[in-house]
C-alpha positions in Angstrom: 0.2 0.0 -0.1 1.8 3.2 -0.7 1.7 6.2 2.1 -0.9 8.1 0.2 -3.5 5.6 0.4 -3.2 5.2 4.3 -6.2 6.3 6.1 -6.2 10.0 6.8 -5.8 9.1 10.6 -2.3 7.3 10.0 -1.5 9.8 7.7 -1.7 13.5 9.1 0.0 12.9 12.0 3.2 11.4 9.7 3.0 14.4 7.9 2.9 16.7 10.6 5.2 14.7 12.6 7.8 14.3 9.2 7.3 18.3 9.2 8.2 19.0 12.5 11.4 16.8 12.9 12.2 18.3 10.0 12.0 22.1 10.8 13.4 21.3 14.1 16.5 19.7 12.2 16.7 22.2 9.8 16.2 25.2 12.4 18.5 23.5 14.6 21.5 22.6 12.0 21.2 26.9 10.9 21.4 28.2 14.6 24.8 25.9 15.3 26.0 26.8 11.8 25.2 30.5 13.3 27.3 29.4 16.5 30.6 28.4 14.6 30.2 31.0 12.7 30.0 33.5 15.6 32.8 31.7 17.6 35.0 32.0 14.7 34.3 35.7 14.6 34.4 36.8 18.2 37.9 34.6 17.7 39.2 37.5 14.8 37.8 39.9 16.9 39.9 38.5 19.9 42.8 38.3 17.9 42.3 42.0 16.4 42.4 43.4 20.0 45.6 41.6 21.1 46.7 42.6 17.4 46.5 46.1 17.4 48.0 46.6 21.0 51.2 44.5 19.8 51.7 46.2 17.1 51.7 49.6 19.0 54.5 48.6 21.1 56.3 46.4 17.9 56.0 49.5 15.5 58.3 51.4 17.4 60.7 48.3 18.4 61.2 46.9 14.7 61.7 50.4 13.2 64.7 50.4 16.3 65.7 47.0 15.2 65.4 45.7 18.8 64.6 42.2 18.2 65.0 40.7 21.4 62.5 43.3 22.7 59.9 41.8 20.0 60.2 38.8 21.0 59.5 39.4 24.6 56.5 41.6 23.4 55.0 38.7 21.4 55.6 36.1 23.8 54.2 38.0 26.4 50.3 36.3 26.2 52.3 32.8 26.5 54.1 33.7 29.7 51.2 32.1 32.1 50.9 28.5 30.6 48.7 28.0 33.3 45.9 30.3 33.1 46.0 30.4 29.3 42.4 30.5 27.9 40.7 28.7 25.3 41.0 31.4 22.9 44.5 32.4 23.3 46.1 32.1 20.0 48.8 28.9 18.9 51.7 31.4 17.2 52.6 34.9 16.8 54.9 35.9 14.2 56.5 39.1 12.3 56.8 39.2 8.7 58.6 42.3 7.1 57.8 43.2 3.5 59.4 40.6 1.8 57.2 38.2 3.8 60.3 37.3 5.7 59.9 36.5 9.5 61.3 39.3 11.3 60.7 37.5 14.6 58.2 35.2 16.3 57.0 33.9 19.1 58.6 29.5 18.0 61.8 30.8 16.9 62.8 26.9 16.2 59.4 26.5 13.8 60.3 29.9 12.3 63.5 31.1 11.8 64.5 34.8 11.7 64.5 35.7 8.1 63.5 32.5 7.3 60.7 32.6 4.2 57.2 32.7 4.9 55.9 30.5 1.5 59.0 27.9 2.5 57.9 26.9 6.0 54.9 24.4 4.9 51.7 23.5 5.5 49.9 26.4 4.8 52.3 29.2 5.0 52.7 29.5 0.9 48.9 30.0 0.9 49.6 32.6 3.3 52.1 34.4 1.7 50.3 34.6 -1.5 47.4 35.7 0.1 49.5 38.4 2.3 51.2 39.6 -1.4 47.7 40.3 -2.2 46.3 42.1 0.1 46.4 45.6 1.1 49.2 46.0 3.4 47.6 48.4 5.6 44.1 46.2 6.0 43.6 43.5 8.8 42.2 40.2 8.1 41.2 36.7 8.2 42.9 33.9 6.6 41.7 30.1 6.2 42.4 27.7 3.5 40.6 24.4 2.4 42.2 21.5 4.5 44.6 23.8 7.3 43.4 23.3 10.8 44.0 27.0 11.8 43.0 30.5 11.1 45.1 33.4 10.9 44.4 36.9 11.8 46.9 39.4 9.6 47.1 43.3 11.1 49.7 45.8 9.1 52.3 47.1 11.4 52.1 51.5 9.8 52.4 54.3 11.4 52.6 57.9 9.5 52.6 56.4 6.2 55.5 54.0 7.3 55.2 50.0 6.3 57.5 48.5 8.5 55.7 44.4 8.1 52.9 42.4 9.2 51.7 40.8 12.8 49.8 37.4 12.0 48.2 35.5 14.8 47.7 32.3 14.1 44.9 29.8 16.2 44.1 26.5 15.9 40.2 25.8 15.1 40.9 23.4 17.8 40.0 25.9 20.1 36.3 26.9 19.7 35.2 23.1 19.0 34.8 23.1 22.3 32.3 25.5 23.3 31.3 24.9 19.7 30.3 21.9 20.9 28.8 22.2 24.0 26.4 24.4 22.4 25.8 21.8 20.3 25.1 19.3 23.2 22.3 21.9 24.5 20.8 22.5 21.1 20.1 18.8 21.2 18.7 18.5 24.5 16.5 21.8 23.8 15.5 19.8 20.3 14.8 16.6 22.0 12.6 18.8 24.8 10.8 20.7 21.5 10.2 16.6 19.6 9.0 15.0 23.0 5.9 17.9 23.4 5.3 18.4 19.8 5.1 15.1 18.6 2.7 13.4 20.9 0.6 16.6 20.2 0.6 16.8 16.7 -0.4 13.2 16.7 -3.1 13.9 19.2 -4.7 16.5 17.3 -4.1 14.7 14.3 -6.0 11.9 15.3 -9.0 14.5 17.2 -9.3 16.2 13.4 -9.3 13.2 11.3 -11.4 10.9 13.6 -14.5 12.4 12.7 -13.4 12.5 9.1 -13.0 9.0 9.2 -16.9 8.4 10.8 -17.5 11.1 8.3 -16.5 8.9 5.6 -18.2 5.8 6.9 -21.3 7.4 7.5 -21.4 8.9 4.2 -20.4 5.3 2.5 -24.2 4.2 3.9 -26.3 6.7 2.4 -26.7 4.8 -0.3 -28.1 1.9 1.4 -30.7 4.8 3.1 -29.1 4.1 6.8 -26.5 6.5 7.5 -24.5 6.2 11.1 -26.0 9.3 12.8 -22.7 11.3 14.2 -23.9 13.4 17.6 -23.0 16.9 17.7 -20.3 16.4 20.6 -17.8 14.3 17.6 -16.9 18.0 16.7 -18.1 20.7 18.7 -16.4 23.2 16.6 -18.4 26.1 14.5 -16.1 26.3 11.3 -16.3 24.9 7.9 -15.5 21.0 9.0 -18.6 21.7 12.1 -20.8 23.0 9.5 -19.8 20.3 7.3 -20.9 17.4 10.1 -24.0 19.9 10.7 -25.3 19.5 7.1 -24.0 15.9 6.8 -26.3 15.0 10.5 -29.4 17.1 8.6 -28.6 14.6 4.8 -28.5 11.6 7.7 -31.8 12.9 9.7 -34.1 13.7 5.7 -32.6 10.4 4.6 -33.2 8.0 8.1 -37.0 10.0 7.9 -36.9 9.1 4.1 -36.6 5.3 4.2 -38.8 4.7 7.4 -41.7 6.2 5.6 -40.5 4.5 2.4 -40.2 1.8 4.6 -44.0 2.4 6.2 -45.4 3.1 2.1 -44.2 0.0 1.8 -45.6 -2.8 4.1 -48.9 -0.6 3.6 -49.1 -1.2 0.2 -47.9 -4.9 0.9 -50.5 -5.5 3.4 -53.0 -3.7 1.3 -52.3 -5.9 -1.8 -52.4 -9.1 0.3 -55.6 -8.0 2.3 -57.3 -7.5 -1.4 -55.8 -11.3 -2.1 -57.0 -12.2 0.9 -60.4 -11.0 0.8 -60.9 -12.0 -2.8 -59.8 -15.1 -1.7 -62.1 -15.5 1.4 -65.3 -14.4 -0.4 -64.6 -17.5 -3.5 -64.3 -19.8 -0.7 -67.3 -18.6 1.4 -69.9 -19.6 -1.1 -69.1 -23.5 -1.5 -67.9 -23.6 2.2 -71.7 -22.4 3.0 -73.0 -24.5 0.3 -71.2 -27.7 1.7 -72.3 -26.9 5.6 -75.6 -26.4 4.4 -75.6 -29.9 3.0 -74.2 -31.5 6.0 -76.9 -29.9 8.4 -79.5 -31.0 5.4 -77.9 -34.5 5.8 -78.0 -34.4 9.4 -82.0 -33.5 10.1 -83.7 -35.1 7.1 -81.0 -38.8 6.9 -80.5 -41.5 9.2 -76.9 -42.7 9.2 -75.2 -45.8 11.0 -73.0 -44.4 13.9 -69.7 -44.6 11.7 -71.5 -42.4 9.0 -72.4 -40.0 12.2 -68.8 -39.9 13.4 -67.2 -39.0 9.3 -69.8 -36.3 8.9 -68.9 -34.5 12.3 -65.2 -35.2 11.6 -66.2 -33.1 7.9 -68.3 -30.5 9.9 -65.6 -29.3 11.9 -63.3 -29.2 9.7 -65.2 -27.1 7.6 -66.1 -25.5 10.5 -62.1 -24.8 10.9 -62.0 -23.3 7.3 -64.7 -21.3 7.9 -63.3 -19.4 10.7 -59.8 -19.0 9.4 -61.5 -17.4 6.1 -63.5 -15.2 8.3 -59.9 -14.4 9.8 -58.9 -12.7 6.7 -62.0 -10.7 5.8 -61.2 -8.3 8.6 -64.8 -7.4 8.8 -66.3 -7.7 12.2 -69.8 -6.7 12.5 -69.5 -3.5 14.3 -72.0 -2.2 16.8 -72.6 1.2 17.4 -71.9 0.9 21.2 -69.6 2.5 23.4 -66.7 1.0 25.2 -67.4 0.3 28.9 -65.0 -0.8 31.6 -67.8 -4.2 31.6 -66.5 -4.7 28.2 -63.0 -6.0 29.9 -65.0 -8.0 32.3 -66.3 -9.7 29.7 -62.5 -10.7 27.6 -61.4 -11.5 31.0 -64.2 -13.4 31.8 -63.6 -15.6 27.7 -59.8 -16.3 28.3 -60.0 -17.2 31.8 -60.0 -20.7 30.8 -57.1 -20.3 28.0 -55.3 -18.6 31.5 -56.2 -21.3 34.3 -54.5 -24.3 32.2 -51.3 -22.4 32.3 -51.6 -21.1 35.7 -50.9 -18.4 34.5 -51.2 -14.6 36.5 -53.6 -12.3 35.2 -53.6 -8.5 35.9 -56.1 -5.6 34.6 -55.1 -2.3 35.7 -58.2 -0.5 33.8 -57.9 3.5 34.7 -61.2 4.2 32.4 -64.5 6.2 32.8 -67.3 4.1 32.5 -67.6 4.6 29.0 -65.2 5.2 26.2 -66.2 6.9 22.2 -65.1 4.0 21.2 -66.1 0.7 19.1 -66.3 -1.5 21.9 -66.5 -4.3 19.3 -63.7 -3.1 17.8 -61.2 -3.1 21.2 -62.6 -6.5 22.5 -61.2 -7.6 19.5 -57.9 -6.1 19.5 -58.1 -6.6 23.3 -58.7 -10.9 22.5 -56.6 -11.1 19.9 -53.9 -9.6 22.1 -54.3 -12.1 24.9 -54.4 -14.7 22.8 -51.0 -14.1 21.4 -49.8 -13.2 24.9 -51.2 -16.7 26.5 -49.8 -19.0 23.5 -46.0 -16.9 24.4 -46.4 -16.8 28.0 -44.5 -19.8 29.9 -46.5 -21.8 32.5 -47.1 -19.7 35.4 -45.8 -17.0 34.2 -47.3 -12.9 34.4 -49.4 -11.3 31.7 -50.3 -7.5 32.6 -53.1 -5.5 31.0 -52.8 -2.1 31.6 -56.0 0.5 29.4 -55.8 4.5 30.5 -57.1 7.8 28.4 -56.0 11.3 28.2 -57.7 14.1 26.4 -57.8 12.9 23.2 -56.1 9.3 23.5 -56.6 5.7 24.7 -54.6 3.5 25.3 -54.0 -0.4 25.7 -50.9 -2.3 26.3 -50.7 -5.5 27.0 -47.3 -7.0 28.3 -46.3 -10.5 28.8 -43.1 -12.7 30.0 -41.5 -15.0 27.7 -38.8 -15.3 25.0 -38.6 -12.2 23.1 -39.4 -12.9 18.6 -36.2 -12.6 16.7 -35.3 -9.3 15.4 -36.4 -11.1 12.0 -40.0 -12.3 13.2 -40.1 -8.3 14.7 -40.1 -6.6 11.6 -42.6 -8.5 10.2 -44.8 -9.4 12.9 -47.8 -7.6 11.7 -47.9 -9.2 8.1 -50.3 -12.5 7.4 -48.5 -15.8 7.8 -46.1 -14.6 10.4 -45.4 -15.9 13.5 -42.6 -16.0 16.3 -43.9 -19.5 17.7 -44.5 -23.1 16.7 -47.7 -23.8 14.7 -49.0 -20.2 14.6 -50.8 -18.5 11.5 -50.1 -15.3 12.6 -53.1 -13.8 10.9 -54.3 -12.9 14.9 -51.7 -10.4 15.0 -52.4 -9.2 11.3 -56.3 -9.1 12.1 -55.5 -7.0 15.4 -53.2 -4.4 13.1 -56.0 -3.9 10.1 -58.5 -3.1 12.9 -56.2 -0.6 14.7 -55.7 0.9 11.2 -59.2 1.1 11.0 -59.6 3.4 13.4 -56.9 5.3 12.9 -54.6 4.2 15.4 -51.1 2.3 15.8 -49.4 -0.4 17.5 -46.0 -1.4 18.4 -44.1 -3.9 19.7 -41.4 -3.6 22.5 -39.0 -6.0 24.3 -37.7 -4.8 27.7 -37.3 -5.8 30.7 -37.7 -9.2 30.2 -41.2 -8.8 28.6 -43.2 -8.3 25.5 -45.3 -4.9 25.4 -48.0 -4.5 22.6 -49.2 -0.8 23.2 -52.2 0.4 21.2 -52.7 3.6 20.8 -56.5 5.1 19.7 -57.2 8.7 18.8 -60.2 9.6 20.7 -62.9 11.5 18.6 -64.3 14.9 19.7 -67.6 15.0 21.6 -69.6 16.5 19.4 -68.6 14.0 16.4 -69.8 11.0 18.3 -72.4 10.3 15.7 -69.2 9.9 13.3 -67.9 6.9 14.9 -71.8 5.2 14.7 -71.3 6.4 10.6 -68.3 3.8 10.7 -69.9 1.0 12.0 -72.7 1.3 10.0 -70.4 1.5 6.9 -67.8 -1.5 8.2 -71.4 -3.3 8.3 -72.3 -2.4 5.2 -69.3 -3.3 3.4 -69.0 -6.5 5.4 -72.4 -7.8 4.1 -71.3 -6.5 0.3 -68.3 -9.2 0.6 
């Protein structure tokens, strides 16, 4: 994998670290070069100061040819060997206008009247530099490959030029100071890197982690379920913050649109299944009714032996079961124009008591309602019975079922909660569709009938699995007091449609 293909969470911190290291090394290198030049410049200034002091005295001394006195003067800086400083010269000598040695602090190495160019090492280059240099100007001379630095000061007064004073230094004299400075600079550089590199890594990851999550969320937009990124992920209001805000708005709209599309698709699917089931039920009801009528006629008018009677009874029970299943598919209860009352809940409790007793289930009713509500009692009873039968089938032996009913100013709420193992997620997503059941042997029509009934009353139904319970929550809007007649009209319309079917 190429470096540029790495994730931003790695690439940006690495780029930042590389730039920090490069900048720190460049600045440190420039500072050390500057320090080296400053040390050399200080050495030249010190030598020139010493040279000007010696030149004034040496001019008079050499003018009177007092070579011994001149020797004592240039040896003065070397008398106290124990107190020599790092910047002290290595050698001092004087050459005449013909570049011959007049006096030297090292007479054995540089004899009097010796030609400077004949002394070897870098002295030929020095002699050439002094020959072409202005004799009345000072200068510093440094030659490639040489470990010495020469500073020349003219010996001249009132137009009389006797020669040149040369102070020679070894370059090694300021290397200890330079290395000390370099060591301090290296320590400072290490300290700066120790502070900046972790900060760079932290801020790099802090800035890029939201971008990585944003990229991941953007990749999920095509699926219609983009990841929700909270405002705490990037709480600033710069351009990047505006990008996250725009993403959150777009993601919320996409999730809302996706949920709406799923709801529309589910409604269309249920409507299509309902139309198909109603058509099938209508076609099956006629021959079923004829067969049941024929069996009833046979029982009333015919004389049958015991075996024939058992066979006819078996056929009748089977046809009755088919009739009940077809009736569930029609979802057309014969609605009576009667308000829902507290007694309806007692009736339902009485009806399902045998099934509850078989499994030793503890059934609790919490009814917080007035004497009557402007809702069709038959519809609500059908919803409650279906939910209770479903809860009984899903509740383990000696389990518990709770029924809670209450109302607000504009809504009736019904909750049926039972203990038991919640259905798998793939079943929950299609729980209110026909022929989808969360238990073995169930046909899934009861909850589908309940869903259709609740929708017919303009209500909503939802299922929740929490705290070890499965809760079905039904919410039905209450009609205004002055629209009670509309409820009666709804019941009569549904009754007419049922008769027409």
